[in-house]
C-alpha positions in Angstrom: -224.9 35.0 5.7 -223.2 35.2 9.1 -220.0 33.5 9.9 -218.4 32.9 13.3 -214.7 31.9 13.4 -213.2 30.8 16.8 -209.7 29.9 18.1 -207.4 32.1 16.1 -208.2 30.8 12.6 -205.8 32.2 10.1 -206.8 35.6 8.8 -206.8 34.4 5.2 -209.8 32.3 5.9 -211.8 35.3 7.2 -210.6 37.5 4.4 -211.7 35.0 1.7 -215.2 34.7 3.2 -215.6 38.4 3.5 -214.6 38.8 -0.1 -217.4 36.4 -1.0 -219.9 38.7 0.8 -220.2 37.0 4.2 -220.5 38.8 7.5 -217.6 37.4 9.5 -217.0 37.6 13.2 -213.7 36.3 14.7 -212.8 35.4 18.3 -209.5 34.3 19.6 -210.4 31.6 22.1 -212.5 28.4 22.3 -216.0 28.4 23.8 -217.7 26.1 26.2 -221.0 24.5 25.5 -223.2 27.2 27.0 -221.1 30.0 25.5 -221.2 28.4 22.1 -225.0 28.0 22.2 -225.3 31.7 22.8 -222.8 32.6 20.2 -224.2 30.6 17.3 -227.7 32.1 17.4 -228.3 33.5 13.9 -225.0 32.0 12.6 -224.9 30.1 9.3 -221.3 29.0 9.1 -219.2 28.1 12.2 -215.4 27.7 12.1 -213.5 26.0 15.0 -210.2 24.3 15.6 -209.6 21.4 18.1 -210.7 22.9 21.5 -214.3 23.9 20.8 -216.7 21.0 21.0 -219.9 21.1 18.9 -222.2 18.7 20.8 -225.7 17.4 20.0 -227.0 20.0 22.5 -225.2 22.8 20.6 -226.6 21.6 17.3 -230.1 21.4 18.7 -229.9 25.1 19.6 -228.5 26.2 16.3 -231.4 26.2 13.8 -229.7 28.5 11.3 -226.4 26.6 11.2 -225.8 25.2 7.7 -222.1 24.1 7.9 -219.2 23.7 10.3 -215.6 24.1 9.3 -213.0 22.3 11.4 -209.8 24.3 10.6 -207.6 21.3 11.5 -207.2 17.6 10.7 -209.5 16.0 13.2 -213.3 16.2 13.6 -213.8 14.2 16.8 -214.7 17.5 18.5 -217.9 17.6 16.4 -220.9 15.3 16.8 -220.9 14.3 13.1 -224.0 12.1 13.3 -226.1 14.7 14.9 -224.8 17.3 12.5 -225.8 15.1 9.5 -229.2 14.4 11.0 -229.8 18.2 11.1 -228.5 18.9 7.6 -225.3 20.5 8.8 -222.4 19.7 6.6 -218.9 19.4 8.2 -215.6 20.1 6.4 -212.0 19.8 7.7 -208.5 19.9 6.3 -207.2 16.3 6.3 -204.0 17.1 4.5 -203.0 20.7 5.0 -200.8 20.4 8.1 -199.4 17.0 7.5 -195.9 18.2 6.7 -195.8 20.5 9.8 -196.6 17.6 12.1 -194.1 15.3 10.4 -191.3 17.9 10.7 -192.1 18.4 14.4 -192.0 14.7 15.0 -188.6 14.4 13.3 -187.2 17.3 15.2 -188.4 15.9 18.5 -187.0 12.4 17.8 -183.6 14.0 17.1 -183.8 16.3 20.1 -184.7 13.3 22.4 -182.0 11.1 21.0 -179.4 13.8 21.5 -180.9 14.9 24.8 -181.0 18.5 23.6 -183.7 19.6 25.9 -181.6 18.6 28.9 -178.5 20.3 27.4 -180.2 23.6 26.8 -181.7 23.6 30.3 -178.2 23.1 31.7 -176.8 25.9 29.5 -179.5 28.4 30.6 -178.7 27.5 34.2 -175.0 28.3 33.6 -173.8 24.7 33.5 -171.3 23.6 30.8 -172.0 19.8 30.4 -170.2 18.8 27.2 -170.5 15.0 27.0 -171.6 12.3 24.5 -173.1 10.2 27.3 -176.6 9.2 26.4 -176.6 11.0 23.0 -177.3 9.0 19.9 -177.7 9.3 16.2 -181.2 8.4 14.8 -179.6 6.7 11.8 -180.1 2.9 12.1 -182.7 3.2 14.9 -186.0 1.5 14.6 -189.1 3.8 14.4 -192.5 2.4 15.1 -195.4 4.4 13.7 -198.9 3.7 15.2 -201.4 4.8 12.6 -200.2 4.9 9.0 -202.5 7.6 7.5 -201.6 10.9 5.9 -199.1 11.9 8.7 -197.8 8.4 9.6 -197.0 7.5 6.0 -195.2 10.8 5.2 -193.3 10.4 8.4 -192.3 6.9 7.3 -190.8 8.3 4.0 -188.8 11.1 5.7 -187.6 8.9 8.6 -186.3 6.3 6.1 -184.5 9.0 4.2 -182.7 9.9 7.4 -181.6 6.3 7.8 -184.1 4.9 10.2 -185.7 1.5 9.9 -189.5 2.0 9.8 -192.2 -0.3 11.2 -195.8 0.5 11.4 -199.1 -0.8 12.7 -202.6 0.2 11.5 -206.0 -1.4 12.0 -206.6 -0.9 8.3 -204.6 -2.7 5.6 -202.3 0.1 4.5 -199.7 -0.2 1.7 -196.1 0.1 3.0 -194.1 2.9 1.5 -190.4 2.5 0.7 -188.9 -0.2 2.9 -191.3 0.1 5.8 -192.5 -3.1 7.4 -196.0 -3.7 8.6 -196.5 -5.3 12.0 -199.3 -7.7 12.6 -200.2 -6.2 16.0 -199.4 -3.3 18.2 -197.7 -5.7 20.6 -195.3 -6.8 17.8 -194.4 -3.2 17.0 -193.7 -2.3 20.7 -191.4 -5.2 21.2 -189.5 -4.4 18.0 -188.7 -0.6 17.8 -186.6 2.0 19.7 -189.0 4.9 19.1 -192.8 4.8 19.2 -194.9 7.7 17.8 -198.7 7.8 17.7 -200.6 9.2 14.7 -204.2 8.0 15.1 -207.4 9.9 15.3 -209.4 10.8 18.4 -212.5 8.6 17.9 -213.9 7.4 21.3 -212.8 3.8 20.6 -209.1 5.0 20.6 -209.4 6.5 24.1 -206.9 4.9 26.5 -205.0 3.2 23.6 -201.7 3.6 25.4 -201.4 2.8 29.1 -199.2 1.0 31.6 -199.3 -2.4 29.7 -198.2 -0.8 26.4 -195.4 1.2 28.1 -194.2 -1.9 29.9 -194.1 -3.8 26.6 -191.8 -1.2 24.9 -188.1 -2.0 24.8 -186.0 -0.5 27.6 -184.8 3.0 27.0 -187.2 3.6 24.1 -188.5 7.0 23.2 -192.2 7.9 23.0 -194.1 10.6 21.1 -197.7 11.6 21.0 -198.6 14.3 18.5 -202.1 13.1 17.7 -204.8 13.2 20.5 -204.5 13.6 24.3 -207.1 11.0 25.1 -205.0 8.2 23.7 -202.4 8.1 26.5 -202.5 7.5 30.3 -200.1 10.3 31.3 -199.7 9.0 34.8 -198.5 5.7 33.5 -196.1 7.5 31.1 -194.7 9.5 34.0 -194.1 6.4 36.0 -192.2 4.7 33.2 -190.2 7.9 32.6 -189.2 8.2 36.3 -188.3 4.5 36.4 -186.0 5.0 33.4 -187.8 2.3 31.3 -188.7 5.1 28.9 -185.7 7.2 28.1 -187.6 10.3 26.9 -190.9 11.5 25.6 -192.4 14.3 23.5 -196.1 15.2 24.0 -198.0 17.8 22.1 -201.6 16.9 23.0 -203.3 16.4 26.4 -206.5 15.0 27.7 -207.5 18.5 29.0 -206.2 21.5 27.3 -206.6 25.3 28.1 -209.3 26.9 26.1 -207.4 30.2 25.4 -204.0 31.8 25.5 -202.7 32.5 29.0 -204.9 29.9 30.8 -203.0 27.7 33.2 -201.7 24.4 32.0 -201.7 21.3 34.2 -200.2 17.9 33.4 -198.7 14.8 35.1 -195.7 15.3 32.8 -194.6 18.7 33.9 -191.2 19.0 35.6 -189.6 16.0 34.0 -186.2 16.9 32.4 -186.4 14.2 29.7 -189.8 15.3 28.4 -190.5 17.8 25.6 -194.0 19.5 26.2 -195.5 21.6 23.5 -198.9 23.4 23.5 -200.7 21.5 20.7 -198.6 23.1 18.0 -198.0 20.1 15.7 -199.8 21.8 12.8 -199.2 25.3 14.0 -196.9 26.7 11.4 -197.7 29.8 9.4 -197.6 27.7 6.2 -200.0 25.1 7.5 -202.5 27.5 9.1 -202.6 29.7 6.1 -203.3 26.7 3.9 -205.9 25.4 6.3 -207.6 28.8 6.5 -207.9 29.0 2.7 -208.8 25.3 2.2 -211.7 25.1 4.8 -213.1 28.5 4.0 -213.2 27.5 0.3 -215.0 24.3 1.2 -217.6 26.2 3.3 -218.2 28.7 0.5 -218.4 26.0 -2.2 -221.0 24.1 -0.2 -223.2 27.2 0.3 -222.8 28.4 -3.2 -222.8 25.2 -5.3 -223.9 22.5 -2.9 -220.6 20.6 -3.2 -219.9 18.1 -0.3 -216.6 16.8 -1.6 -214.4 15.5 1.2 -217.1 16.2 3.9 -216.7 13.6 6.7 -220.4 13.5 7.5 -222.2 13.9 4.2 -222.6 11.9 0.9 -219.9 13.2 -1.5 -221.6 15.1 -4.3 -220.4 17.6 -6.8 -221.9 19.0 -10.0 -220.0 21.3 -12.4 -220.5 25.0 -11.6 -223.8 26.2 -13.0 -224.4 29.4 -15.0 -227.4 29.1 -17.2 -229.7 27.2 -14.8 -230.6 27.0 -11.1 -229.7 24.4 -8.5 -231.5 22.7 -5.7 -229.8 20.9 -2.8 -232.0 18.4 -1.0 -230.8 16.5 2.1 -233.1 13.7 3.2 -233.4 10.5 5.1 -232.1 7.7 3.0 -235.2 5.6 2.2 -236.4 4.3 -1.1 -238.4 6.5 -3.4 -237.2 10.0 -2.4 -235.6 10.8 -5.8 -238.8 9.7 -7.6 -240.9 11.8 -5.3 -238.7 14.9 -6.0 -238.9 14.5 -9.7 -242.7 13.9 -9.7 -243.1 17.2 -7.8 -240.8 19.0 -10.2 -242.6 17.5 -13.2 -246.1 18.4 -11.8 -245.0 22.0 -11.5 -243.6 22.2 -15.0 -239.9 22.3 -14.0 -237.4 20.8 -16.4 -234.3 19.0 -15.0 -231.0 19.9 -16.6 -228.8 17.7 -14.5 -229.1 15.6 -11.4 -226.9 13.5 -9.0 -227.8 11.5 -5.9 -225.5 10.1 -3.2 -226.1 8.4 0.1 -224.1 7.9 3.2 -225.6 5.7 5.9 -229.0 7.2 6.9 -228.5 10.4 4.8 -229.2 11.0 1.1 -228.3 14.1 -0.9 -229.6 15.2 -4.2 -228.3 18.0 -6.3 -230.6 19.0 -9.1 -230.0 21.6 -11.8 -233.3 23.0 -13.2 -234.3 25.5 -15.9 -235.9 28.1 -13.7 -236.3 29.3 -10.1 -239.0 27.5 -8.2 -242.2 29.1 -7.1 -243.0 29.1 -3.4 -245.6 26.4 -3.7 -243.1 24.1 -5.4 -240.5 24.7 -2.7 -243.2 24.0 -0.1 -244.1 20.7 -1.7 -240.5 19.6 -1.7 -239.8 20.9 1.8 -242.8 19.1 3.3 -241.8 15.7 2.0 -241.6 13.5 5.1 -238.1 12.5 4.3 -236.7 16.1 3.9 -234.0 17.2 6.3 -233.0 20.4 4.6 -233.9 22.0 1.2 -231.9 24.9 -0.3 -232.4 26.7 -3.6 -228.9 27.9 -4.4 -229.9 30.4 -7.1 
């Protein structure tokens, strides 16, 4: 089994997969579409982070690909529907770098409130500017969190512990933690708080979430943070409101277009502004988070190939049977139409195969059956199952 890991995935991930017997190749940078098509030929497992895009075209040219690991939180860089239709399971790390992003957000809120970026720039320029003018504590200030998922909710708890009043808005009905208050609309939140921070995903419907109208609705001299996805924010509008003084400061970690590898030039409308903290998409880039992500996603990829488990996959039905020792296992991905399970079991019965355990799950148009059987299947049995018109992918795991 060949594995290709891109974008500086933590070495622990590669080492784990090598220890399981996989042939692992690592590359430091992201790949464009044509480069990726060439690179995935003969590859069974692909590992990426946030800058490599796995499109429908890439998937159509990757017949050997069984699974994709997104060694990050988001999966919007992967065409999940096309992957599922081709029997390619996707796994990510929805929790592993939560704490790292939260700590960066807290640090940047304090830095902006105290104008530390401006102070340090003056000091490096040889200017001693000791003054309390424009510097504030965050205690008592109102924090508005847009998106109350894993990161937003943990940020809520830590911000409250620091004395901030927390408000949040989420399109889903999320339970408030601590004393946080839920706003009925984004507009209500923007008109209420002193600091706005975005923590929503990069699905296409969220593109352009924050533009000139939203910045204008924020309270004068508010602070703004985006540590989620670059496509959410109109950076030209943000610059205009920073230059006008309506927004007092901003911290931005993600951008609509990002360099593909280390050393590539970075361009942004936000460069050159003294009251803006710019970081190169490092919200989750701590050694602790990257190590945990490397181990977690590599483990998910291996468990899928070895046991058929799709637990936590964002594009597959969630299925998991206990580890098997004294029997054999079939993994059957199929189009979700009536009668498939019956057809599978008829074929197994006709070929004298006894079922030891079985589970079926569906997700939209995809069905997934894990079946433990008493013996390895003969080629004609595999052919009969594989040629069912509903079959997407059939694997005999042992």
